[in-house]
BAFI-618720 format. One line per 5 residues: number of its first residue (from 1); for each residue x, y, z of N, C-alpha, C. Coordinates in Angstrom, 2 decimals. Layout:
N
NUM = X/Y/Z/X/Y/Z/X/Y/Z | ...;
# end
This chain:
268
1 = -7.76/25.30/18.69/-8.76/25.19/17.43/-7.89/25.42/15.82 | -7.20/26.39/16.24/-6.27/27.07/15.01/-5.25/25.78/14.86 | -4.81/25.17/15.71/-3.83/23.91/15.56/-4.73/22.87/14.44 | -5.63/22.43/15.09/-6.57/21.59/14.29/-6.29/21.84/12.61 | -7.09/23.48/13.04/-7.42/23.43/11.52/-6.23/23.56/10.52;
6 = -4.97/23.86/11.02/-3.47/24.06/10.16/-3.16/22.79/9.92 | -3.28/21.54/11.09/-2.95/20.40/10.40/-3.57/19.77/9.22 | -4.94/19.89/9.22/-6.08/19.29/8.18/-5.76/20.26/6.87 | -5.25/21.40/7.01/-4.88/22.09/5.72/-3.68/21.54/5.43 | -2.59/20.96/6.28/-1.18/20.77/6.07/-1.30/19.19/5.46;
11 = -2.71/18.30/6.10/-2.71/16.83/5.22/-3.67/17.01/4.18 | -3.65/17.71/3.38/-4.75/18.13/2.69/-3.80/18.99/1.18 | -2.76/19.19/0.87/-2.29/19.58/0.37/-1.29/18.34/-0.66 | -1.09/18.76/-2.01/-0.90/17.62/-2.77/0.37/17.57/-2.28 | 1.35/16.36/-3.26/2.85/16.55/-2.75/3.73/17.66/-3.64;
16 = 4.56/17.74/-3.28/5.48/18.65/-3.88/5.51/18.25/-5.70 | 5.88/19.39/-5.66/5.88/19.46/-7.44/7.54/18.76/-7.68 | 8.80/18.91/-7.01/9.80/18.48/-7.06/9.57/16.80/-6.92 | 9.15/15.84/-6.33/8.78/14.86/-5.89/7.72/14.35/-7.12 | 7.10/15.06/-7.44/6.24/14.85/-8.65/7.02/14.21/-9.74;
21 = 7.66/15.24/-10.72/8.74/15.34/-11.66/9.72/14.26/-11.39 | 9.89/14.27/-10.81/11.16/13.16/-10.01/10.62/11.69/-10.27 | 9.50/11.42/-10.41/8.89/9.97/-9.84/9.06/8.66/-10.97 | 9.43/9.17/-12.21/9.76/8.37/-13.24/11.12/7.73/-13.00 | 12.58/8.61/-12.88/13.60/8.36/-12.66/14.09/7.68/-11.65;
26 = 13.16/8.17/-10.67/13.42/7.35/-9.27/13.14/6.30/-9.25 | 11.43/5.40/-9.80/11.18/4.42/-10.35/12.34/3.07/-10.52 | 12.83/3.70/-11.70/13.69/3.14/-12.62/14.86/3.19/-11.42 | 15.51/3.73/-10.69/16.34/3.85/-9.82/16.06/2.27/-8.50 | 14.92/2.51/-8.48/14.47/1.41/-7.29/14.40/0.23/-7.88;
31 = 14.08/0.06/-9.58/14.20/-1.33/-10.19/15.45/-1.95/-9.67 | 16.47/-0.65/-10.50/17.71/-1.38/-10.67/18.01/-2.12/-9.44 | 17.72/-1.26/-7.85/18.49/-1.76/-6.74/17.94/-2.53/-6.20 | 16.27/-3.06/-6.83/16.01/-4.52/-6.41/16.67/-5.19/-6.74 | 17.09/-5.58/-8.12/17.75/-6.33/-9.01/18.73/-6.84/-8.22;
36 = 19.64/-5.71/-7.61/20.90/-6.17/-7.12/20.50/-6.27/-5.30 | 19.12/-6.04/-4.93/19.61/-6.69/-4.03/18.65/-7.90/-3.66 | 18.43/-8.49/-4.53/17.73/-9.97/-4.41/18.27/-11.11/-3.70 | 19.40/-11.13/-3.77/20.64/-12.09/-3.47/20.27/-11.72/-1.89 | 19.93/-11.00/-1.21/19.78/-10.72/0.44/18.60/-11.10/0.37;
41 = 17.65/-10.22/-0.27/16.40/-10.42/0.07/16.16/-12.10/0.01 | 16.42/-12.70/-0.80/15.93/-14.32/-0.76/16.76/-14.79/0.76 | 17.40/-14.39/1.55/18.05/-14.90/2.63/17.33/-14.22/3.82 | 16.23/-13.43/4.25/15.07/-13.12/4.53/14.51/-14.12/5.06 | 13.81/-14.22/6.41/12.80/-15.58/6.60/11.94/-15.83/5.97;
46 = 11.83/-17.20/5.96/11.03/-17.89/4.33/9.22/-17.82/5.05 | 8.19/-18.37/4.54/6.83/-17.95/4.62/6.24/-19.33/5.08 | 5.29/-19.58/5.22/4.33/-20.48/5.91/3.46/-21.12/4.50 | 3.69/-20.72/3.90/2.26/-20.94/2.49/1.23/-20.62/2.48 | 0.67/-19.36/3.25/-0.38/-18.87/3.63/-0.63/-18.17/2.07;
51 = -1.95/-17.69/2.08/-2.09/-17.16/1.06/-2.33/-15.28/1.11 | -1.64/-14.83/0.10/-1.27/-13.46/0.63/-1.90/-12.93/-1.00 | -3.00/-12.16/-0.82/-3.41/-11.20/-2.03/-2.88/-9.93/-2.10 | -2.54/-9.38/-3.54/-2.15/-8.43/-3.75/-3.29/-7.41/-4.64 | -3.06/-6.38/-4.42/-3.99/-5.49/-4.73/-3.40/-4.48/-5.42;
56 = -3.47/-3.94/-6.94/-2.70/-2.70/-7.46/-3.63/-1.65/-7.29 | -2.47/-0.55/-7.50/-3.04/1.07/-7.61/-3.91/1.27/-8.61 | -4.49/2.41/-8.51/-5.15/3.27/-9.45/-4.64/3.12/-11.14 | -5.15/2.52/-11.67/-4.83/2.33/-13.55/-4.10/1.35/-13.48 | -3.61/0.09/-12.35/-2.91/-0.52/-12.36/-3.27/-1.96/-12.79;
61 = -2.77/-3.01/-13.17/-3.67/-4.11/-12.81/-2.41/-4.88/-12.61 | -2.50/-6.62/-12.61/-2.04/-7.65/-11.90/-0.61/-6.98/-12.15 | -0.44/-6.52/-13.83/1.26/-6.80/-14.51/1.86/-5.94/-13.27 | 1.62/-5.14/-12.39/1.99/-4.19/-11.69/2.64/-4.69/-10.30 | 2.15/-6.23/-10.19/2.27/-6.68/-8.39/2.68/-7.96/-9.25;
66 = 3.49/-8.11/-10.22/4.09/-9.45/-10.75/5.37/-9.99/-10.45 | 6.21/-8.78/-10.25/7.81/-9.14/-9.25/7.20/-9.36/-8.20 | 6.69/-8.63/-7.29/6.33/-9.12/-6.14/5.55/-10.13/-5.71 | 5.08/-10.70/-6.64/4.16/-12.23/-6.35/5.21/-12.91/-7.13 | 5.88/-13.13/-7.69/7.23/-13.67/-7.96/8.28/-14.15/-6.79;
71 = 8.51/-12.91/-6.29/9.20/-12.81/-4.46/8.58/-13.74/-3.79 | 7.42/-13.44/-3.77/6.50/-13.84/-2.65/6.47/-15.45/-2.85 | 6.37/-15.95/-3.72/6.15/-17.43/-4.07/7.80/-18.22/-4.10 | 8.51/-17.25/-4.48/10.14/-17.75/-4.12/10.01/-17.63/-2.87 | 9.84/-17.29/-1.86/9.88/-17.01/-0.36/8.85/-17.99/0.55;
76 = 8.28/-18.68/-0.11/7.48/-19.96/0.48/5.62/-19.50/0.85 | 5.00/-18.41/-0.07/3.76/-18.03/0.18/3.12/-18.36/-1.22 | 2.28/-18.19/-0.90/0.80/-18.35/-2.01/0.18/-16.96/-2.54 | 1.02/-16.39/-2.95/0.73/-15.04/-3.89/-0.29/-14.91/-5.15 | -1.06/-14.11/-4.82/-2.55/-14.38/-5.53/-2.81/-12.74/-6.09;
81 = -3.39/-12.84/-7.76/-3.70/-11.52/-8.34/-4.76/-11.39/-7.95 | -5.22/-9.98/-7.90/-7.03/-9.69/-7.70/-7.31/-10.29/-9.02 | -7.08/-10.30/-10.18/-8.23/-10.80/-11.25/-8.91/-10.07/-11.53 | -8.68/-8.23/-11.65/-10.42/-7.97/-11.84/-9.92/-6.89/-12.87 | -8.69/-7.09/-13.63/-8.44/-5.89/-14.53/-7.81/-4.71/-14.14;
86 = -7.88/-3.83/-14.65/-7.20/-2.36/-14.39/-8.40/-1.46/-13.43 | -7.57/-1.47/-12.34/-8.34/-0.42/-10.95/-8.47/0.46/-11.43 | -9.76/0.89/-11.87/-10.24/2.07/-12.61/-11.22/2.73/-11.28 | -11.17/1.95/-10.09/-11.71/3.21/-8.88/-13.24/3.41/-8.78 | -13.89/2.40/-9.97/-15.44/2.69/-9.77/-15.72/1.97/-8.90;
91 = -16.84/2.33/-8.01/-17.41/1.40/-7.02/-17.81/0.14/-6.83 | -18.47/-0.10/-8.10/-18.94/-1.47/-8.17/-17.59/-2.76/-7.89 | -16.31/-1.89/-8.67/-15.05/-2.79/-8.44/-15.24/-3.31/-7.08 | -14.94/-2.40/-5.92/-14.80/-3.03/-4.47/-15.64/-3.16/-4.18 | -17.05/-2.31/-4.15/-18.03/-2.65/-3.63/-19.05/-4.47/-3.67;
96 = -18.34/-4.81/-5.13/-19.06/-6.04/-5.29/-17.76/-7.15/-5.79 | -17.43/-6.87/-6.91/-16.25/-7.82/-7.69/-15.58/-8.15/-6.61 | -14.76/-7.35/-6.46/-13.67/-7.46/-5.02/-14.00/-8.04/-3.83 | -14.84/-7.84/-3.33/-15.32/-8.42/-2.09/-15.97/-10.28/-2.42 | -16.50/-10.29/-3.55/-16.44/-11.69/-4.02/-15.23/-12.37/-4.20;
101 = -14.56/-11.60/-4.67/-12.74/-12.46/-5.01/-12.67/-12.93/-3.92 | -12.70/-11.66/-3.17/-11.62/-12.33/-1.88/-12.60/-13.57/-1.02 | -13.86/-13.48/-1.12/-14.95/-14.48/-0.27/-14.67/-15.40/-0.96 | -14.52/-15.79/-2.11/-14.25/-17.17/-2.92/-12.79/-17.60/-2.67 | -11.71/-16.61/-2.58/-10.67/-17.36/-1.81/-10.30/-17.96/-0.98;
106 = -11.39/-16.81/0.36/-11.49/-17.74/1.53/-11.74/-18.88/1.48 | -12.87/-19.22/1.06/-13.47/-20.35/0.83/-12.74/-21.27/0.27 | -11.61/-20.91/-0.68/-10.76/-22.20/-1.79/-9.75/-22.56/-0.59 | -9.11/-21.25/0.11/-8.07/-21.76/0.93/-8.38/-22.29/2.30 | -9.43/-21.81/2.72/-9.91/-21.95/3.96/-9.12/-21.88/5.52;
111 = -7.99/-20.63/5.14/-7.86/-19.80/6.22/-7.79/-18.26/5.92 | -7.38/-17.60/6.90/-7.11/-16.16/6.83/-5.92/-16.08/5.44 | -6.67/-14.48/5.33/-5.92/-13.91/4.20/-4.66/-12.78/4.47 | -3.75/-12.70/4.27/-2.80/-11.38/4.13/-3.17/-10.42/2.80 | -3.34/-9.60/3.23/-3.79/-8.59/1.86/-2.30/-7.17/1.90;
116 = -1.85/-7.37/0.45/-1.49/-6.21/0.16/-1.45/-5.48/-0.85 | -2.01/-4.32/-0.44/-2.25/-3.23/-1.42/-1.61/-1.98/-1.68 | -1.29/-1.48/-2.81/-0.53/-0.75/-3.17/-1.47/0.55/-3.63 | -1.05/2.11/-2.79/-2.11/3.30/-3.29/-2.92/2.81/-3.51 | -4.23/2.85/-4.18/-5.49/2.94/-3.91/-6.01/1.44/-3.29;
121 = -5.19/0.44/-4.31/-5.30/-0.88/-3.58/-5.30/-1.19/-1.98 | -4.53/-0.28/-1.28/-4.40/-0.57/-0.34/-5.74/0.10/0.84 | -5.90/1.16/0.06/-7.29/1.26/0.67/-8.39/0.19/0.69 | -8.36/-0.30/-0.21/-9.15/-1.21/-0.71/-9.59/-2.23/0.27 | -7.76/-2.76/0.66/-7.40/-3.70/1.40/-7.80/-3.26/2.77;
126 = -7.89/-2.40/3.89/-8.42/-2.14/5.07/-9.85/-1.71/4.83 | -10.87/-1.42/3.56/-12.20/-1.72/3.76/-12.21/-3.37/3.82 | -11.60/-4.09/3.41/-11.82/-5.36/3.36/-11.29/-6.17/5.12 | -10.67/-5.96/5.77/-10.12/-6.23/6.70/-11.35/-5.54/7.52 | -11.97/-4.54/7.84/-13.37/-3.74/8.35/-14.25/-4.49/8.28;
131 = -14.67/-5.20/6.74/-15.47/-5.84/6.72/-15.47/-7.45/7.19 | -14.24/-7.90/7.03/-13.87/-9.01/7.18/-12.95/-9.42/8.52 | -12.64/-8.83/9.66/-11.88/-8.97/10.32/-11.24/-10.20/10.92 | -11.96/-11.66/10.78/-11.68/-12.69/11.32/-11.45/-13.34/9.83 | -11.44/-13.06/9.26/-10.80/-13.86/7.63/-9.67/-12.81/7.05;
136 = -9.23/-12.29/7.99/-8.04/-11.12/7.03/-6.54/-11.22/8.30 | -5.71/-11.67/7.63/-4.65/-11.83/8.72/-3.75/-11.08/9.05 | -3.61/-10.23/7.98/-3.10/-9.11/8.48/-3.01/-8.12/6.95 | -2.72/-6.71/7.02/-2.67/-5.82/5.99/-1.52/-4.87/5.97 | -1.15/-4.97/4.68/-0.18/-4.23/4.65/-0.46/-3.15/3.35;
141 = -0.19/-1.96/3.58/-0.55/-1.01/2.59/0.68/-0.03/2.42 | 0.96/0.20/0.75/2.35/0.90/0.27/1.55/1.84/-0.28 | 2.31/3.12/0.18/1.73/4.57/-0.29/0.25/4.70/-0.85 | -0.89/4.33/0.44/-1.85/4.60/0.18/-2.60/5.59/0.93 | -3.53/6.27/0.37/-4.42/7.55/1.08/-5.56/7.39/1.66;
146 = -5.38/6.60/2.89/-6.34/6.35/3.51/-6.85/7.37/4.52 | -6.10/8.23/4.85/-6.43/9.31/5.56/-6.44/10.58/5.18 | -6.88/10.35/3.50/-7.21/11.53/2.96/-8.92/11.47/3.34 | -9.14/12.88/3.49/-10.58/13.23/3.52/-11.06/14.00/2.52 | -10.16/14.07/1.67/-10.95/14.71/0.77/-10.05/14.25/-0.57;
151 = -9.69/14.80/-1.59/-8.95/14.85/-2.83/-7.69/15.66/-2.91 | -7.71/16.66/-1.96/-6.91/17.40/-2.14/-5.51/17.24/-1.55 | -5.22/16.14/-1.55/-3.99/14.97/-0.97/-3.01/14.66/-1.81 | -3.85/14.56/-3.20/-3.19/13.99/-4.35/-3.00/14.63/-5.45 | -2.02/14.49/-5.80/-1.69/15.20/-7.17/-2.87/15.48/-8.12;
156 = -2.77/16.70/-8.82/-3.73/17.37/-9.57/-4.33/17.00/-10.52 | -2.90/16.05/-11.61/-3.22/15.17/-12.49/-3.82/13.88/-12.34 | -3.45/13.48/-11.43/-4.19/12.10/-10.74/-5.65/12.36/-10.29 | -5.87/13.66/-9.80/-7.54/13.99/-8.89/-8.16/13.33/-10.32 | -7.76/14.51/-11.32/-8.62/14.60/-12.60/-8.78/13.15/-13.15;
161 = -7.52/11.93/-13.55/-8.04/11.11/-13.72/-8.94/10.01/-12.90 | -8.88/10.34/-11.73/-9.77/9.36/-11.10/-10.98/10.22/-11.53 | -11.29/11.03/-11.08/-12.89/11.82/-11.52/-13.26/11.19/-13.02 | -12.44/10.73/-13.56/-13.10/10.80/-15.25/-13.08/9.04/-15.32 | -12.10/8.39/-14.29/-12.46/6.68/-14.55/-13.03/6.31/-13.42;
166 = -13.66/7.18/-12.66/-14.63/6.89/-11.71/-15.97/6.76/-11.86 | -15.88/8.06/-12.35/-17.36/8.46/-12.79/-18.14/9.53/-11.53 | -17.09/9.63/-10.55/-17.25/10.51/-9.44/-17.36/12.07/-9.57 | -17.94/12.54/-9.03/-17.36/14.01/-9.25/-16.69/14.40/-7.80 | -16.25/15.76/-7.48/-15.41/15.78/-6.48/-16.49/15.78/-4.94;
171 = -17.68/16.45/-5.23/-18.19/16.16/-3.83/-18.58/14.29/-3.46 | -18.53/13.70/-4.44/-19.33/12.45/-4.19/-17.63/11.22/-4.06 | -16.66/12.14/-4.30/-15.51/11.22/-4.20/-14.76/11.65/-2.89 | -15.15/12.97/-2.15/-14.86/13.04/-1.00/-15.66/12.14/-0.20 | -16.94/11.87/-0.17/-18.07/11.12/0.37/-17.22/9.80/0.32;
176 = -16.89/9.04/-1.11/-16.40/8.13/-0.86/-15.18/7.52/0.27 | -14.41/8.78/-0.39/-13.04/8.56/0.23/-13.29/8.20/2.08 | -14.44/9.15/2.59/-14.50/9.21/4.18/-15.40/7.54/4.01 | -15.92/7.23/3.35/-16.75/5.97/3.64/-15.76/4.78/3.77 | -14.79/4.58/2.86/-14.26/3.61/2.79/-12.26/3.69/3.21;
181 = -12.24/5.10/3.21/-10.72/5.39/4.02/-10.80/5.75/5.40 | -12.16/6.49/5.70/-11.72/7.51/6.92/-12.17/6.01/8.11 | -11.96/7.06/9.29/-12.53/6.33/10.72/-11.04/5.48/11.42 | -11.35/4.47/12.23/-10.32/4.03/12.86/-9.43/2.49/11.79 | -8.20/2.19/12.17/-7.75/1.10/11.62/-8.20/-0.01/11.67;
186 = -8.39/-1.21/10.48/-8.82/-2.38/10.89/-8.49/-2.89/12.02 | -9.45/-4.25/12.90/-9.10/-4.84/13.66/-7.91/-5.72/13.54 | -7.32/-5.54/13.10/-6.45/-6.60/12.55/-4.56/-6.09/12.57 | -3.58/-6.98/12.48/-2.38/-6.12/12.29/-2.42/-5.53/11.10 | -1.94/-4.43/11.07/-1.69/-3.31/10.01/-0.58/-2.54/10.06;
191 = 0.14/-2.86/8.56/1.68/-1.85/8.62/1.34/-1.01/7.42 | 1.53/0.24/7.49/1.86/1.38/6.62/2.88/1.98/6.21 | 3.32/1.53/4.90/4.57/1.90/4.47/4.33/3.37/3.76 | 5.37/4.25/3.95/5.08/5.41/3.20/5.96/6.25/3.25 | 6.47/7.06/1.73/7.72/7.80/1.69/7.56/9.21/1.76;
196 = 8.50/10.06/2.38/8.26/11.15/2.26/8.61/11.98/0.78 | 9.00/10.90/0.18/9.62/11.23/-1.56/8.42/11.11/-2.42 | 6.94/10.73/-1.68/6.08/10.04/-2.89/5.34/11.42/-3.71 | 5.56/11.25/-4.72/5.21/12.59/-5.68/3.27/12.08/-6.28 | 3.15/11.29/-5.76/1.65/10.99/-6.47/0.78/11.79/-5.10;
201 = 0.71/11.28/-3.47/-0.46/11.75/-2.67/1.03/12.39/-1.37 | 0.14/12.77/-1.07/0.94/13.24/0.51/1.31/12.49/1.52 | 2.60/12.45/1.67/2.65/11.33/2.74/2.39/10.92/4.15 | 1.43/12.42/4.45/1.33/12.42/5.67/-0.10/11.41/6.07 | -1.01/11.58/5.11/-2.45/10.68/4.79/-2.26/8.92/4.75;
206 = -0.83/8.55/4.80/-0.67/7.43/4.32/0.06/6.78/5.81 | -0.64/7.26/6.94/0.22/6.56/8.26/-1.15/6.27/8.69 | -0.59/5.17/9.70/-1.71/4.42/10.51/-1.71/5.27/11.93 | -2.95/5.26/12.32/-2.80/5.93/13.91/-2.15/4.48/14.96 | -1.37/5.06/15.67/-0.49/4.33/16.40/-1.61/3.47/17.39;
211 = -1.31/1.89/17.61/-2.35/1.31/18.17/-1.68/-0.39/18.75 | -1.73/-0.54/19.48/-0.69/-2.20/19.73/-0.67/-3.07/18.60 | -1.25/-3.08/17.43/-1.11/-4.06/16.37/-1.42/-2.81/14.95 | -0.49/-1.64/15.03/-0.60/-0.94/14.03/0.53/-0.25/13.78 | 1.31/-0.03/12.50/2.82/0.73/12.37/2.46/1.32/11.30;
216 = 3.53/2.67/11.27/3.58/3.30/10.12/5.43/2.94/9.86 | 5.63/2.32/8.88/7.18/2.48/8.62/7.69/3.62/7.10 | 8.63/4.35/7.79/8.78/5.13/6.34/9.96/4.30/5.51 | 10.17/4.84/4.47/10.88/4.29/3.57/11.53/5.20/2.51 | 12.71/5.24/1.85/12.84/5.82/0.86/12.76/5.82/-0.98;
221 = 11.95/6.32/-1.28/11.30/6.08/-2.43/10.40/6.59/-3.06 | 9.83/6.32/-4.31/8.67/7.36/-5.12/7.52/6.47/-4.53 | 6.71/7.04/-5.28/5.05/6.33/-5.30/5.11/5.15/-6.20 | 5.03/5.01/-7.34/4.96/4.43/-8.47/6.30/3.10/-8.33 | 7.26/3.68/-7.68/8.38/2.55/-7.45/8.02/1.71/-6.32;
226 = 7.01/1.97/-5.54/6.55/1.06/-4.27/6.77/-0.39/-4.55 | 6.37/-0.88/-6.03/6.20/-1.97/-6.11/7.63/-2.80/-6.18 | 8.22/-1.96/-6.92/9.84/-2.84/-6.76/11.24/-2.12/-6.19 | 10.47/-1.31/-4.76/11.48/-0.90/-3.92/11.94/-2.10/-2.58 | 13.24/-2.11/-2.24/13.86/-3.06/-2.05/13.88/-3.35/-0.34;
231 = 13.80/-2.09/-0.24/13.22/-1.89/1.53/11.80/-2.21/1.59 | 10.84/-2.17/1.03/9.61/-2.22/1.30/9.43/-4.15/0.93 | 10.35/-4.71/0.09/10.45/-6.32/-0.23/10.89/-6.52/1.13 | 11.82/-5.64/2.02/12.23/-6.37/3.44/11.12/-6.44/4.52 | 10.56/-5.32/4.40/9.46/-4.78/5.43/8.58/-6.29/4.84;
236 = 8.04/-6.35/4.17/7.15/-7.08/3.75/7.61/-8.79/4.00 | 8.58/-9.36/3.70/9.08/-10.46/4.02/8.88/-10.90/5.23 | 9.55/-9.77/6.21/9.95/-9.63/7.43/8.42/-9.95/8.14 | 7.13/-9.12/7.83/5.73/-8.72/8.34/5.35/-10.09/7.98 | 4.92/-10.56/7.05/4.15/-12.26/6.33/4.91/-13.38/7.17;
241 = 6.28/-13.13/7.82/7.14/-14.10/8.22/6.52/-14.04/9.94 | 5.82/-13.33/10.32/5.07/-13.94/11.65/4.16/-14.75/12.13 | 4.11/-15.55/12.79/3.09/-16.33/12.97/1.71/-15.68/12.96 | 0.50/-16.49/12.73/-0.60/-15.57/12.69/-1.18/-15.42/14.34 | -1.47/-14.26/14.76/-1.59/-14.22/16.30/-0.72/-14.01/16.90;
246 = 0.80/-13.61/16.52/2.38/-13.31/17.11/2.64/-12.12/16.18 | 2.23/-11.43/16.25/2.62/-9.95/15.68/3.13/-8.69/16.65 | 4.61/-8.26/15.72/4.95/-7.51/16.34/5.37/-6.09/15.79 | 5.99/-5.39/16.06/6.15/-4.45/15.47/7.35/-4.45/14.99 | 7.76/-3.96/13.61/9.04/-3.66/12.43/10.16/-3.05/13.41;
251 = 11.34/-3.71/13.28/12.72/-3.07/13.81/12.92/-2.23/12.64 | 13.24/-0.77/12.51/13.59/-0.13/11.28/14.78/-0.05/10.76 | 15.65/-0.64/11.69/17.23/-0.83/11.34/18.10/-1.80/10.62 | 16.75/-2.40/10.21/17.32/-3.54/9.04/17.22/-2.81/7.45 | 16.30/-1.89/7.42/16.03/-1.11/6.22/17.34/-0.71/5.39;
256 = 18.55/-0.25/6.22/19.40/0.87/6.02/20.26/0.01/4.46 | 20.26/-1.69/4.67/21.21/-2.52/3.59/20.45/-2.32/2.28 | 18.72/-2.07/2.49/18.15/-1.94/1.42/17.87/-0.99/0.46 | 18.06/0.71/1.31/17.84/1.40/0.50/18.60/2.14/-0.73 | 17.93/2.44/-1.55/18.89/2.68/-2.65/19.92/4.16/-2.60;
261 = 20.96/3.84/-2.41/22.11/4.53/-2.02/21.55/6.06/-3.00 | 21.38/5.84/-4.22/21.15/7.41/-5.25/19.96/8.07/-4.42 | 18.96/7.66/-3.81/17.60/8.01/-3.78/17.54/8.28/-2.55 | 18.98/7.84/-1.42/18.79/8.35/-0.11/19.41/9.89/-0.09 | 20.45/9.57/-0.82/21.49/10.74/-0.83/20.88/11.88/-1.36;
266 = 19.88/11.61/-2.09/18.94/13.15/-2.39/17.54/13.61/-1.27 | 17.80/12.51/-0.62/16.82/12.84/0.38/15.44/12.89/0.14 | 15.28/11.34/-0.81/13.91/11.09/-1.23/13.22/10.17/-0.75;
# end
């Protein structure tokens, strides 16, 4: 009993202050490293033109996924913006607007759609996969706190911003997190990318439970830089290139050549 309580307390702590205050400089380093890694990234396996919907994080918009969408387009996919403006975390945004957007895209393309979600966007992606498993090809989450059973695992400033933007008080936020993030993994192939250097959410709540079609992959980097992290682009390219129905776990050894050397040197 004591061990269970201690684990729960450990998972509900916010990220370290050092990780938080170094978020911006590390993000800039990741952008630079991504540009330098593009020639190698362009040589990874190409896609089969299937649609991929990208969901931005809290307070972000489609601008935050633009570089990744351009990369996926060059790699042979059909990258799709979420087209819902800024992600404010309001309930009607994912309960109604996002579901409607997803179903419209399914009808337009007539095939399963892969979902990539950064932070809160990844929580939404898992929720969609729970609701429509027969219409989702796979889910990839980037620093998404779907394992959080409350708001304590998030940076306090982000907690306050979420409360203001979403219109939810702390109890309502806890209930909503449990509703859309708690429980079992989706019944589709699911990859959770996390970083112990995350300065926005506790990395421990960003990992999937182990199963035959789930995996958690650690990368070096910041939270805000996950949309510009070369190692993550390698993960995404490798995962999306798998044929539908032929999913297998990622081989982490290939990440070494894409990890930002400065970030790695400081243990982030």
